[in-house]
The first five atom37 places (N, CA, C, CB, O) and aatype in JSON, in Angstrom:
{
  "aatype": [12, 6, 0, 12, 18, 19, 11, 0, 18, 5, 6, 7, 18, 3, 11, 7, 5, 15, 6, 15, 11, 11, 15, 18, 9, 11, 5, 7, 18, 6, 0, 0, 13, 16, 12, 10, 11, 18, 5, 0, 14, 11, 10, 2, 2, 6, 11, 13, 16, 3, 17, 18, 11, 0, 7, 13, 6, 15, 2, 11, 6, 9, 2, 5, 9, 11, 11, 6, 0, 18, 6, 10, 7, 11, 6, 7, 6, 3, 10, 11, 9, 14, 15, 11, 18, 11, 2, 0, 6, 14, 9, 13, 11, 8, 8, 18, 5, 10, 7, 18, 11, 6, 18, 6, 2, 11, 5, 2, 11, 10, 12, 16, 16, 7, 7, 19, 7, 0, 19, 7, 10, 0, 10, 0, 15, 7, 19, 17, 18, 7, 13, 1, 11, 11, 1, 2, 0, 11],
  "atom_mask": [
    [1, 1, 1, 1, 1],
    [1, 1, 1, 1, 1],
    [1, 1, 1, 1, 1],
    [1, 1, 1, 1, 1],
    [1, 1, 1, 1, 1],
    [1, 1, 1, 1, 1],
    [1, 1, 1, 1, 1],
    [1, 1, 1, 1, 1],
    [1, 1, 1, 1, 1],
    [1, 1, 1, 1, 1],
    [1, 1, 1, 1, 1],
    [1, 1, 1, 0, 1],
    [1, 1, 1, 1, 1],
    [1, 1, 1, 1, 1],
    [1, 1, 1, 1, 1],
    [1, 1, 1, 0, 1],
    [1, 1, 1, 1, 1],
    [1, 1, 1, 1, 1],
    [1, 1, 1, 1, 1],
    [1, 1, 1, 1, 1],
    [1, 1, 1, 1, 1],
    [1, 1, 1, 1, 1],
    [1, 1, 1, 1, 1],
    [1, 1, 1, 1, 1],
    [1, 1, 1, 1, 1],
    [1, 1, 1, 1, 1],
    [1, 1, 1, 1, 1],
    [1, 1, 1, 0, 1],
    [1, 1, 1, 1, 1],
    [1, 1, 1, 1, 1],
    [1, 1, 1, 1, 1],
    [1, 1, 1, 1, 1],
    [1, 1, 1, 1, 1],
    [1, 1, 1, 1, 1],
    [1, 1, 1, 1, 1],
    [1, 1, 1, 1, 1],
    [1, 1, 1, 1, 1],
    [1, 1, 1, 1, 1],
    [1, 1, 1, 1, 1],
    [1, 1, 1, 1, 1],
    [1, 1, 1, 1, 1],
    [1, 1, 1, 1, 1],
    [1, 1, 1, 1, 1],
    [1, 1, 1, 1, 1],
    [1, 1, 1, 1, 1],
    [1, 1, 1, 1, 1],
    [1, 1, 1, 1, 1],
    [1, 1, 1, 1, 1],
    [1, 1, 1, 1, 1],
    [1, 1, 1, 1, 1],
    [1, 1, 1, 1, 1],
    [1, 1, 1, 1, 1],
    [1, 1, 1, 1, 1],
    [1, 1, 1, 1, 1],
    [1, 1, 1, 0, 1],
    [1, 1, 1, 1, 1],
    [1, 1, 1, 1, 1],
    [1, 1, 1, 1, 1],
    [1, 1, 1, 1, 1],
    [1, 1, 1, 1, 1],
    [1, 1, 1, 1, 1],
    [1, 1, 1, 1, 1],
    [1, 1, 1, 1, 1],
    [1, 1, 1, 1, 1],
    [1, 1, 1, 1, 1],
    [1, 1, 1, 1, 1],
    [1, 1, 1, 1, 1],
    [1, 1, 1, 1, 1],
    [1, 1, 1, 1, 1],
    [1, 1, 1, 1, 1],
    [1, 1, 1, 1, 1],
    [1, 1, 1, 1, 1],
    [1, 1, 1, 0, 1],
    [1, 1, 1, 1, 1],
    [1, 1, 1, 1, 1],
    [1, 1, 1, 0, 1],
    [1, 1, 1, 1, 1],
    [1, 1, 1, 1, 1],
    [1, 1, 1, 1, 1],
    [1, 1, 1, 1, 1],
    [1, 1, 1, 1, 1],
    [1, 1, 1, 1, 1],
    [1, 1, 1, 1, 1],
    [1, 1, 1, 1, 1],
    [1, 1, 1, 1, 1],
    [1, 1, 1, 1, 1],
    [1, 1, 1, 1, 1],
    [1, 1, 1, 1, 1],
    [1, 1, 1, 1, 1],
    [1, 1, 1, 1, 1],
    [1, 1, 1, 1, 1],
    [1, 1, 1, 1, 1],
    [1, 1, 1, 1, 1],
    [1, 1, 1, 1, 1],
    [1, 1, 1, 1, 1],
    [1, 1, 1, 1, 1],
    [1, 1, 1, 1, 1],
    [1, 1, 1, 1, 1],
    [1, 1, 1, 0, 1],
    [1, 1, 1, 1, 1],
    [1, 1, 1, 1, 1],
    [1, 1, 1, 1, 1],
    [1, 1, 1, 1, 1],
    [1, 1, 1, 1, 1],
    [1, 1, 1, 1, 1],
    [1, 1, 1, 1, 1],
    [1, 1, 1, 1, 1],
    [1, 1, 1, 1, 1],
    [1, 1, 1, 1, 1],
    [1, 1, 1, 1, 1],
    [1, 1, 1, 1, 1],
    [1, 1, 1, 1, 1],
    [1, 1, 1, 1, 1],
    [1, 1, 1, 0, 1],
    [1, 1, 1, 0, 1],
    [1, 1, 1, 1, 1],
    [1, 1, 1, 0, 1],
    [1, 1, 1, 1, 1],
    [1, 1, 1, 1, 1],
    [1, 1, 1, 0, 1],
    [1, 1, 1, 1, 1],
    [1, 1, 1, 1, 1],
    [1, 1, 1, 1, 1],
    [1, 1, 1, 1, 1],
    [1, 1, 1, 1, 1],
    [1, 1, 1, 0, 1],
    [1, 1, 1, 1, 1],
    [1, 1, 1, 1, 1],
    [1, 1, 1, 1, 1],
    [1, 1, 1, 0, 1],
    [1, 1, 1, 1, 1],
    [1, 1, 1, 1, 1],
    [1, 1, 1, 1, 1],
    [1, 1, 1, 1, 1],
    [1, 1, 1, 1, 1],
    [1, 1, 1, 1, 1],
    [1, 1, 1, 1, 1],
    [1, 1, 1, 1, 1]
  ],
  "atom_positions": [
    [[-18.48, -44.75, 50.07], [-17.12, -45.41, 49.74], [-17.0, -45.08, 48.06], [-17.13, -47.29, 50.15], [-15.95, -44.68, 47.55]],
    [[-18.09, -45.27, 47.4], [-17.99, -45.02, 45.93], [-17.6, -43.54, 45.63], [-19.36, -45.36, 45.23], [-16.81, -43.27, 44.73]],
    [[-18.17, -42.61, 46.41], [-17.83, -41.24, 46.11], [-16.3, -41.11, 46.17], [-18.54, -40.25, 47.09], [-15.68, -40.41, 45.37]],
    [[-15.74, -41.77, 47.13], [-14.26, -41.52, 47.36], [-13.56, -42.13, 46.28], [-13.72, -42.09, 48.71], [-12.51, -41.57, 45.98]],
    [[-13.92, -43.25, 45.55], [-13.22, -43.7, 44.47], [-13.36, -42.79, 43.18], [-13.66, -45.07, 44.21], [-12.44, -42.59, 42.39]],
    [[-14.6, -42.26, 43.08], [-14.84, -41.32, 41.98], [-13.86, -39.96, 42.3], [-16.56, -40.94, 41.9], [-13.2, -39.49, 41.38]],
    [[-13.83, -39.49, 43.37], [-13.11, -38.38, 43.65], [-11.66, -38.66, 43.47], [-13.41, -37.9, 44.95], [-11.0, -37.76, 42.96]],
    [[-11.03, -39.84, 43.84], [-9.52, -40.12, 43.61], [-9.45, -40.23, 42.17], [-8.93, -41.49, 44.34], [-8.46, -39.7, 41.66]],
    [[-10.34, -40.85, 41.33], [-10.18, -41.02, 40.04], [-10.1, -39.75, 39.3], [-11.16, -41.82, 39.58], [-9.3, -39.56, 38.38]],
    [[-10.99, -38.86, 39.76], [-11.01, -37.42, 39.08], [-9.82, -36.73, 39.39], [-12.21, -36.51, 39.54], [-9.25, -36.14, 38.47]],
    [[-9.31, -36.71, 40.59], [-8.03, -36.21, 40.93], [-6.85, -36.7, 40.17], [-7.81, -36.46, 42.24], [-5.91, -35.97, 39.83]],
    [[-6.95, -37.91, 39.92], [-5.76, -38.47, 39.19], [-5.74, -38.22, 37.62], [0.0, 0.0, 0.0], [-4.74, -38.12, 36.91]],
    [[-7.13, -38.12, 37.25], [-7.32, -37.83, 35.92], [-6.88, -36.39, 35.49], [-8.71, -38.04, 35.64], [-6.26, -36.12, 34.46]],
    [[-7.32, -35.46, 36.52], [-6.96, -33.95, 36.26], [-5.47, -33.88, 36.32], [-7.62, -32.89, 37.38], [-4.88, -33.2, 35.48]],
    [[-4.86, -34.51, 37.21], [-3.49, -34.41, 37.37], [-2.81, -34.99, 36.18], [-3.07, -35.05, 38.6], [-1.86, -34.34, 35.75]],
    [[-3.13, -36.12, 35.56], [-2.45, -36.58, 34.31], [-2.79, -35.62, 33.2], [0.0, 0.0, 0.0], [-1.89, -35.31, 32.42]],
    [[-4.0, -35.11, 33.03], [-4.23, -34.12, 31.98], [-3.37, -33.03, 32.02], [-5.51, -33.64, 32.0], [-2.84, -32.59, 31.0]],
    [[-3.18, -32.51, 33.24], [-2.25, -31.21, 33.64], [-0.8, -31.53, 33.06], [-2.14, -30.94, 35.44], [-0.2, -30.79, 32.28]],
    [[-0.34, -32.71, 33.55], [1.09, -33.11, 33.14], [1.2, -33.46, 31.72], [1.61, -34.3, 33.95], [2.28, -33.27, 31.16]],
    [[0.14, -33.99, 31.0], [0.11, -34.17, 29.61], [0.04, -32.87, 28.81], [-1.0, -35.01, 29.29], [0.74, -32.76, 27.8]],
    [[-0.78, -31.86, 29.22], [-0.77, -30.48, 28.79], [0.6, -29.89, 28.7], [-1.59, -29.67, 29.69], [1.05, -29.45, 27.65]],
    [[1.28, -29.89, 29.9], [2.52, -29.11, 30.06], [3.51, -29.88, 29.16], [3.03, -28.99, 31.64], [4.42, -29.24, 28.63]],
    [[3.4, -31.06, 28.98], [4.41, -31.78, 28.13], [4.28, -31.48, 26.72], [4.33, -33.24, 28.29], [5.29, -31.23, 26.07]],
    [[2.94, -31.47, 26.1], [2.77, -31.19, 24.75], [2.95, -29.63, 24.38], [1.4, -31.7, 24.36], [3.24, -29.31, 23.23]],
    [[2.78, -28.68, 25.4], [3.1, -27.43, 25.19], [4.65, -27.19, 25.21], [2.4, -26.65, 26.14], [5.15, -26.29, 24.54]],
    [[5.34, -27.97, 25.95], [6.78, -27.82, 26.05], [7.38, -28.34, 24.66], [7.36, -28.66, 27.35], [8.32, -27.76, 24.12]],
    [[6.8, -29.45, 24.15], [7.19, -30.02, 22.97], [6.99, -29.02, 21.68], [6.4, -31.32, 22.83], [7.78, -28.92, 20.74]],
    [[5.83, -28.35, 21.82], [5.49, -27.44, 20.75], [6.44, -26.12, 20.75], [0.0, 0.0, 0.0], [6.82, -25.55, 19.73]],
    [[6.71, -25.78, 21.95], [7.65, -24.57, 22.23], [8.97, -24.91, 21.62], [7.84, -24.25, 23.83], [9.53, -24.12, 20.85]],
    [[9.53, -26.16, 21.96], [10.84, -26.63, 21.52], [10.79, -26.78, 19.91], [11.21, -28.06, 22.26], [11.75, -26.42, 19.22]],
    [[9.78, -27.25, 19.45], [9.77, -27.62, 18.12], [9.74, -26.05, 17.29], [8.37, -28.69, 17.84], [10.16, -26.0, 16.14]],
    [[9.34, -25.07, 17.81], [9.46, -23.78, 17.1], [10.84, -23.36, 16.84], [8.82, -22.72, 17.85], [11.07, -22.48, 16.01]],
    [[11.85, -23.99, 17.57], [13.19, -23.66, 17.29], [13.8, -24.21, 16.01], [13.95, -24.06, 18.36], [14.82, -23.76, 15.48]],
    [[13.02, -25.31, 15.55], [13.5, -26.01, 14.39], [12.71, -25.95, 13.13], [13.65, -27.32, 14.73], [13.26, -26.28, 12.08]],
    [[11.37, -25.55, 13.14], [10.47, -25.4, 12.13], [10.38, -24.0, 11.59], [9.25, -25.83, 12.57], [10.18, -23.08, 12.38]],
    [[10.52, -23.77, 10.27], [10.2, -22.52, 9.67], [8.7, -22.21, 9.62], [10.76, -22.5, 8.32], [8.27, -21.06, 9.75]],
    [[8.01, -23.18, 9.45], [6.45, -23.1, 9.55], [5.91, -24.13, 10.34], [5.77, -23.19, 8.23], [6.41, -25.26, 10.36]],
    [[4.86, -23.78, 11.02], [4.21, -24.84, 11.92], [3.73, -25.99, 11.14], [3.02, -24.28, 12.73], [3.07, -25.75, 10.13]],
    [[3.97, -27.18, 11.47], [3.53, -28.3, 11.0], [2.79, -29.19, 12.18], [4.69, -28.95, 10.36], [3.39, -29.5, 13.21]],
    [[1.57, -29.52, 11.93], [1.0, -30.24, 13.02], [1.46, -31.55, 13.25], [-0.32, -30.31, 12.89], [1.62, -32.27, 12.27]],
    [[1.72, -31.99, 14.41], [2.32, -33.45, 14.69], [1.24, -34.48, 14.43], [2.86, -33.64, 16.26], [0.03, -34.24, 14.47]],
    [[1.74, -35.56, 14.18], [0.64, -36.72, 13.91], [0.46, -37.41, 15.46], [1.25, -38.03, 12.6], [1.07, -38.34, 15.98]],
    [[-0.54, -36.62, 15.93], [-1.02, -37.21, 17.18], [-2.32, -37.8, 16.98], [-1.09, -36.21, 18.28], [-3.02, -37.5, 16.01]],
    [[-2.73, -38.81, 18.05], [-4.08, -39.35, 17.87], [-5.18, -38.53, 18.62], [-4.1, -40.82, 18.34], [-6.33, -38.98, 18.65]],
    [[-4.87, -37.39, 19.22], [-5.87, -36.82, 19.93], [-5.77, -35.26, 19.53], [-5.7, -37.16, 21.49], [-4.68, -34.69, 19.58]],
    [[-6.84, -34.64, 19.17], [-6.83, -33.34, 18.72], [-6.54, -32.37, 19.84], [-8.08, -33.04, 18.08], [-6.04, -31.27, 19.63]],
    [[-6.88, -32.84, 21.09], [-6.57, -31.94, 22.39], [-5.12, -31.75, 22.44], [-7.05, -32.62, 23.83], [-4.6, -30.67, 22.69]],
    [[-4.41, -32.95, 22.17], [-2.98, -32.9, 22.18], [-2.19, -32.11, 21.24], [-2.56, -34.1, 22.05], [-1.13, -31.55, 21.54]],
    [[-2.82, -32.08, 19.97], [-2.48, -31.3, 18.86], [-2.49, -29.78, 19.19], [-3.4, -31.62, 17.75], [-1.56, -29.0, 18.97]],
    [[-3.71, -29.46, 19.76], [-4.03, -28.02, 20.17], [-2.99, -27.51, 21.22], [-5.54, -27.93, 20.8], [-2.46, -26.4, 21.14]],
    [[-2.74, -28.47, 22.27], [-1.76, -28.02, 23.17], [-0.31, -27.84, 22.56], [-1.73, -28.98, 24.29], [0.45, -26.97, 22.99]],
    [[0.02, -28.64, 21.62], [1.35, -28.6, 20.96], [1.33, -27.36, 20.1], [1.64, -29.92, 20.07], [2.34, -26.66, 20.04]],
    [[0.32, -27.06, 19.49], [0.25, -25.76, 18.66], [0.37, -24.5, 19.69], [-1.25, -25.69, 17.77], [1.1, -23.55, 19.41]],
    [[-0.28, -24.53, 20.74], [-0.29, -23.51, 21.68], [1.13, -23.27, 22.12], [-1.2, -23.84, 22.83], [1.5, -22.1, 22.23]],
    [[1.92, -24.2, 22.35], [3.3, -24.25, 22.81], [4.09, -23.72, 21.62], [0.0, 0.0, 0.0], [4.98, -22.91, 21.89]],
    [[3.9, -24.05, 20.37], [4.72, -23.49, 19.27], [4.5, -22.05, 19.12], [4.43, -24.17, 17.96], [5.39, -21.29, 18.75]],
    [[3.23, -21.65, 19.41], [2.79, -20.32, 19.03], [3.32, -19.32, 20.29], [1.05, -20.3, 18.79], [3.46, -18.11, 20.11]],
    [[3.58, -19.89, 21.44], [3.89, -19.18, 22.58], [5.4, -18.86, 22.65], [3.43, -19.95, 23.77], [5.82, -18.11, 23.53]],
    [[6.32, -19.47, 21.64], [7.7, -19.23, 21.67], [7.91, -17.88, 21.02], [8.49, -20.35, 20.97], [7.78, -17.7, 19.81]],
    [[8.27, -16.8, 22.0], [8.42, -15.56, 21.44], [9.97, -15.25, 21.21], [7.74, -14.55, 22.32], [10.35, -14.27, 20.57]],
    [[10.72, -16.08, 21.76], [12.26, -16.22, 21.51], [12.63, -16.16, 20.05], [12.81, -17.59, 22.07], [13.59, -15.5, 19.68]],
    [[11.85, -16.86, 19.22], [12.02, -17.01, 17.92], [12.23, -15.71, 17.13], [10.94, -17.72, 17.45], [13.03, -15.56, 16.21]],
    [[11.32, -14.73, 17.66], [11.3, -13.4, 16.92], [12.62, -12.76, 16.98], [10.26, -12.42, 17.5], [13.13, -12.23, 16.0]],
    [[13.19, -12.8, 18.18], [14.6, -12.2, 18.3], [15.72, -12.95, 17.6], [14.99, -12.11, 19.76], [16.72, -12.37, 17.16]],
    [[15.53, -14.16, 17.51], [16.63, -15.13, 16.82], [16.51, -14.63, 15.28], [16.24, -16.97, 17.01], [17.5, -14.33, 14.61]],
    [[15.24, -14.58, 14.82], [15.01, -14.13, 13.45], [15.72, -12.83, 13.04], [13.57, -13.96, 13.25], [16.44, -12.68, 12.06]],
    [[15.37, -11.91, 13.98], [15.69, -10.56, 13.85], [17.36, -10.37, 13.77], [15.03, -9.8, 15.11], [17.92, -9.68, 12.91]],
    [[18.01, -11.08, 14.76], [19.39, -11.02, 14.85], [20.07, -11.73, 13.69], [19.8, -11.57, 16.13], [21.11, -11.27, 13.21]],
    [[19.52, -12.81, 13.23], [20.21, -13.53, 12.03], [19.97, -12.77, 10.83], [19.7, -15.0, 11.8], [20.86, -12.72, 9.98]],
    [[18.81, -12.13, 10.64], [18.64, -11.33, 9.39], [19.5, -10.17, 9.34], [17.27, -10.87, 9.22], [20.04, -9.83, 8.29]],
    [[19.67, -9.49, 10.51], [20.46, -8.29, 10.58], [22.1, -8.75, 10.34], [20.17, -7.53, 12.1], [22.89, -7.99, 9.78]],
    [[22.4, -9.82, 10.76], [23.75, -10.3, 10.57], [24.04, -10.51, 9.12], [23.97, -11.57, 11.34], [25.07, -10.13, 8.57]],
    [[23.01, -11.17, 8.53], [23.2, -11.4, 7.05], [23.05, -10.09, 6.17], [0.0, 0.0, 0.0], [23.72, -9.9, 5.15]],
    [[22.17, -9.26, 6.63], [22.05, -7.91, 5.86], [23.3, -7.17, 5.98], [20.88, -6.99, 6.4], [23.69, -6.57, 4.98]],
    [[24.03, -7.11, 7.1], [25.44, -6.52, 7.22], [26.4, -7.11, 6.41], [25.96, -6.6, 8.54], [27.45, -6.49, 6.26]],
    [[26.24, -8.34, 5.78], [27.19, -9.06, 5.07], [28.28, -9.8, 5.84], [0.0, 0.0, 0.0], [29.36, -10.16, 5.36]],
    [[27.86, -10.0, 7.15], [28.77, -10.64, 8.02], [28.84, -12.13, 7.73], [28.38, -10.38, 9.44], [27.92, -12.66, 7.12]],
    [[29.86, -12.8, 8.12], [29.99, -14.32, 7.97], [28.99, -14.95, 8.95], [31.54, -14.85, 8.28], [28.65, -14.4, 10.0]],
    [[28.58, -16.05, 8.56], [27.61, -16.74, 9.31], [28.15, -17.29, 10.56], [27.03, -17.78, 8.54], [28.94, -18.23, 10.47]],
    [[27.85, -16.88, 11.61], [28.46, -17.54, 12.94], [27.35, -17.59, 13.89], [29.74, -16.7, 13.62], [26.94, -16.53, 14.37]],
    [[26.84, -18.66, 14.19], [25.68, -18.84, 15.09], [26.11, -18.74, 16.44], [24.98, -20.13, 14.89], [26.97, -19.51, 16.84]],
    [[25.64, -17.95, 17.13], [25.89, -17.77, 18.71], [25.58, -18.99, 19.35], [25.01, -16.64, 19.41], [24.63, -19.67, 18.96]],
    [[26.42, -19.38, 20.44], [26.09, -20.66, 21.11], [24.75, -20.65, 21.78], [27.13, -21.01, 22.12], [24.15, -21.72, 21.95]],
    [[24.2, -19.45, 22.21], [22.82, -19.34, 22.72], [21.71, -19.75, 21.76], [22.57, -17.95, 23.13], [20.57, -19.97, 22.17]],
    [[22.08, -19.85, 20.32], [21.05, -20.09, 19.45], [21.35, -21.5, 18.76], [20.92, -18.9, 18.45], [20.74, -21.76, 17.72]],
    [[22.22, -22.36, 19.26], [22.64, -23.56, 18.55], [21.11, -24.46, 18.49], [24.02, -24.4, 19.47], [20.93, -25.28, 17.58]],
    [[20.27, -24.25, 19.36], [19.05, -25.14, 19.34], [18.13, -24.53, 18.23], [18.27, -25.19, 20.84], [17.14, -25.15, 17.83]],
    [[18.43, -23.49, 17.82], [17.68, -22.85, 16.68], [18.33, -22.68, 15.5], [17.22, -21.64, 16.98], [18.0, -21.73, 14.78]],
    [[19.28, -23.48, 15.14], [20.15, -23.39, 14.08], [19.45, -23.27, 12.53], [21.02, -24.61, 14.22], [19.79, -22.42, 11.71]],
    [[18.48, -24.24, 12.33], [17.74, -24.01, 11.14], [17.04, -22.66, 10.87], [16.8, -24.97, 11.1], [17.04, -22.15, 9.75]],
    [[16.45, -22.12, 11.92], [15.8, -20.89, 11.9], [16.93, -19.74, 11.73], [14.91, -20.73, 13.23], [16.72, -18.81, 10.95]],
    [[18.0, -19.81, 12.39], [18.98, -18.8, 12.39], [19.67, -18.8, 10.96], [20.0, -19.05, 13.58], [19.92, -17.71, 10.43]],
    [[19.98, -19.95, 10.34], [20.52, -20.03, 9.0], [19.67, -19.44, 7.92], [20.77, -21.38, 8.67], [20.12, -18.74, 7.02]],
    [[18.31, -19.8, 8.09], [17.37, -19.47, 6.99], [17.18, -17.88, 7.03], [15.91, -20.3, 7.19], [17.02, -17.27, 5.98]],
    [[17.19, -17.28, 8.16], [17.02, -15.83, 8.23], [18.28, -15.18, 8.04], [16.42, -15.4, 9.51], [18.26, -14.02, 7.62]],
    [[19.26, -15.66, 8.25], [20.6, -15.02, 7.89], [20.7, -15.02, 6.38], [21.87, -15.82, 8.52], [21.15, -14.02, 5.82]],
    [[20.31, -16.04, 5.71], [20.33, -16.19, 4.26], [19.33, -15.11, 3.64], [19.93, -17.72, 3.85], [19.63, -14.54, 2.59]],
    [[18.33, -14.89, 4.21], [17.35, -13.87, 3.65], [18.02, -12.53, 3.75], [15.94, -13.85, 4.43], [17.99, -11.75, 2.79]],
    [[18.65, -12.22, 4.93], [19.42, -11.01, 5.16], [20.61, -10.79, 4.2], [0.0, 0.0, 0.0], [20.91, -9.7, 3.72]],
    [[21.26, -11.98, 3.98], [22.4, -11.82, 3.12], [22.11, -11.58, 1.59], [23.22, -13.03, 3.28], [22.9, -11.05, 0.8]],
    [[20.86, -12.05, 1.3], [20.39, -11.95, -0.16], [20.14, -10.5, -0.35], [19.04, -12.84, -0.5], [20.43, -9.93, -1.39]],
    [[19.55, -9.86, 0.76], [19.29, -8.43, 0.53], [20.76, -7.64, 0.44], [18.32, -7.83, 1.8], [20.98, -6.76, -0.38]],
    [[21.63, -8.06, 1.32], [23.02, -7.45, 1.18], [23.55, -7.62, -0.2], [24.01, -8.1, 2.17], [24.08, -6.67, -0.78]],
    [[23.44, -8.75, -0.74], [24.07, -9.03, -2.15], [23.26, -8.27, -3.24], [24.07, -10.68, -2.51], [23.8, -7.93, -4.29]],
    [[21.98, -8.0, -2.97], [21.31, -7.22, -3.9], [21.63, -5.77, -3.87], [19.95, -7.4, -3.74], [21.63, -5.08, -4.89]],
    [[21.92, -5.26, -2.6], [22.32, -3.9, -2.36], [23.74, -3.74, -3.02], [22.34, -3.57, -0.77], [23.98, -2.69, -3.62]],
    [[24.58, -4.62, -2.95], [25.88, -4.6, -3.48], [25.79, -4.56, -5.06], [26.67, -5.84, -2.97], [26.48, -3.75, -5.68]],
    [[25.01, -5.37, -5.65], [24.75, -5.43, -6.92], [24.25, -3.96, -7.56], [23.77, -6.53, -7.05], [24.67, -3.45, -8.6]],
    [[23.35, -3.49, -6.74], [22.81, -2.14, -7.36], [23.94, -1.13, -7.24], [21.43, -1.55, -6.58], [24.01, -0.21, -8.05]],
    [[24.77, -1.23, -6.33], [25.95, -0.22, -6.16], [26.83, -0.44, -7.31], [26.81, -0.4, -4.75], [27.34, 0.54, -7.86]],
    [[27.08, -1.69, -7.76], [28.01, -1.92, -8.67], [27.37, -1.5, -10.14], [28.45, -3.42, -8.53], [28.08, -1.03, -11.03]],
    [[25.99, -1.7, -10.29], [25.43, -1.32, -11.64], [25.37, 0.09, -11.68], [24.04, -1.91, -11.94], [25.67, 0.66, -12.73]],
    [[24.98, 0.83, -10.54], [24.99, 2.33, -10.58], [26.26, 2.81, -10.96], [24.62, 2.95, -9.3], [26.4, 3.68, -11.82]],
    [[27.32, 2.2, -10.26], [28.65, 2.84, -10.67], [29.17, 2.51, -12.01], [0.0, 0.0, 0.0], [29.99, 3.24, -12.57]],
    [[28.7, 1.4, -12.55], [29.02, 1.08, -13.98], [28.37, 1.92, -14.89], [0.0, 0.0, 0.0], [28.95, 2.28, -15.92]],
    [[27.03, 2.33, -14.59], [26.43, 3.25, -15.49], [26.84, 4.67, -15.34], [25.05, 3.18, -15.38], [26.68, 5.47, -16.27]],
    [[27.36, 5.01, -14.23], [27.95, 6.33, -14.02], [29.23, 6.47, -14.78], [0.0, 0.0, 0.0], [29.49, 7.48, -15.45]],
    [[30.12, 5.33, -14.66], [31.29, 5.34, -15.53], [31.2, 5.43, -17.08], [31.96, 4.2, -15.25], [32.08, 5.96, -17.77]],
    [[30.01, 4.84, -17.59], [29.85, 4.89, -18.94], [29.23, 6.36, -19.38], [28.96, 3.67, -19.36], [29.58, 6.94, -20.41]],
    [[28.37, 6.82, -18.57], [27.84, 8.21, -18.76], [29.04, 9.25, -18.7], [0.0, 0.0, 0.0], [29.09, 10.16, -19.53]],
    [[30.05, 9.1, -17.7], [31.12, 9.89, -17.73], [32.05, 9.77, -18.92], [31.78, 9.66, -16.61], [32.56, 10.78, -19.4]],
    [[32.27, 8.66, -19.37], [33.11, 8.26, -20.49], [32.34, 9.06, -21.74], [33.21, 6.48, -20.66], [33.02, 9.81, -22.45]],
    [[31.16, 8.92, -21.96], [30.41, 9.46, -23.02], [30.64, 10.92, -22.97], [28.95, 9.09, -22.93], [31.14, 11.51, -23.93]],
    [[30.3, 11.51, -21.91], [30.36, 12.93, -21.68], [31.91, 13.47, -22.15], [30.03, 13.22, -20.02], [32.09, 14.39, -22.94]],
    [[32.84, 12.77, -21.57], [34.2, 13.18, -21.75], [34.44, 13.21, -23.25], [35.2, 12.23, -21.02], [35.07, 14.14, -23.76]],
    [[33.9, 12.11, -24.03], [34.23, 11.92, -25.46], [33.45, 13.05, -26.12], [0.0, 0.0, 0.0], [34.03, 13.57, -27.08]],
    [[32.21, 13.54, -25.8], [31.55, 14.58, -26.6], [32.33, 15.89, -26.18], [29.88, 14.66, -26.31], [32.51, 16.78, -27.01]],
    [[32.78, 16.01, -24.89], [33.49, 17.21, -24.61], [34.88, 17.33, -25.5], [33.8, 17.24, -23.05], [35.23, 18.37, -26.07]],
    [[35.53, 16.21, -25.53], [36.75, 16.14, -26.32], [36.5, 16.52, -27.72], [37.35, 14.79, -26.26], [37.21, 17.33, -28.3]],
    [[35.47, 15.92, -28.29], [35.14, 16.19, -29.73], [34.73, 17.69, -30.01], [0.0, 0.0, 0.0], [35.12, 18.32, -30.98]],
    [[33.92, 18.15, -29.04], [33.59, 19.58, -29.14], [34.99, 20.49, -29.05], [32.51, 19.96, -27.91], [35.19, 21.48, -29.76]],
    [[35.78, 20.08, -28.2], [36.91, 21.03, -28.1], [37.82, 20.93, -29.36], [37.75, 20.75, -26.8], [38.36, 21.94, -29.82]],
    [[37.99, 19.64, -29.93], [38.79, 19.5, -30.95], [38.25, 20.18, -32.27], [39.03, 18.11, -31.1], [39.0, 20.67, -33.11]],
    [[36.91, 20.17, -32.36], [36.36, 20.92, -33.41], [36.54, 22.51, -33.35], [34.95, 20.58, -33.44], [36.78, 23.24, -34.32]],
    [[36.37, 22.91, -31.95], [36.59, 24.36, -31.82], [38.0, 24.83, -32.02], [36.16, 24.79, -30.49], [38.24, 25.92, -32.55]],
    [[38.97, 23.97, -31.6], [40.37, 24.35, -31.92], [40.79, 24.17, -33.3], [41.28, 23.6, -31.12], [41.79, 24.71, -33.77]],
    [[40.06, 23.45, -33.92], [40.38, 23.29, -35.52], [40.05, 24.47, -36.33], [39.57, 22.09, -36.18], [40.67, 24.72, -37.36]],
    [[38.94, 25.32, -35.84], [38.5, 26.32, -36.57], [39.25, 27.4, -36.32], [37.25, 26.56, -36.41], [39.01, 28.46, -36.9]]
  ]
}
């Protein structure tokens, strides 16, 4: 009779642990959509924290979201978060802004290069004009 109680307890315990593990893994997975960097939750059991972290790290969808957001910003497009990424809005916005900064830097370099080229052309034209004026005066 005692063995039957022990077996029933063990089965119940194992089932409870399995459900808890799934729950914490899911919570970690979902948290990856909103956190830029992993932050350990304040849980009273290290095992739960480990499961949560495993869920966070298992979220591979985040890489695609980051890539798409960065490319959108890098192209200088307006920020429009696709409806399929609404749950990852903080991640999308952050990586869009990183891409957009690169876009702005690229635009600034083009403007600077164009400005330097225009100044160089103006100087060269002035020198050429002065040279021709002297030559015609002789």
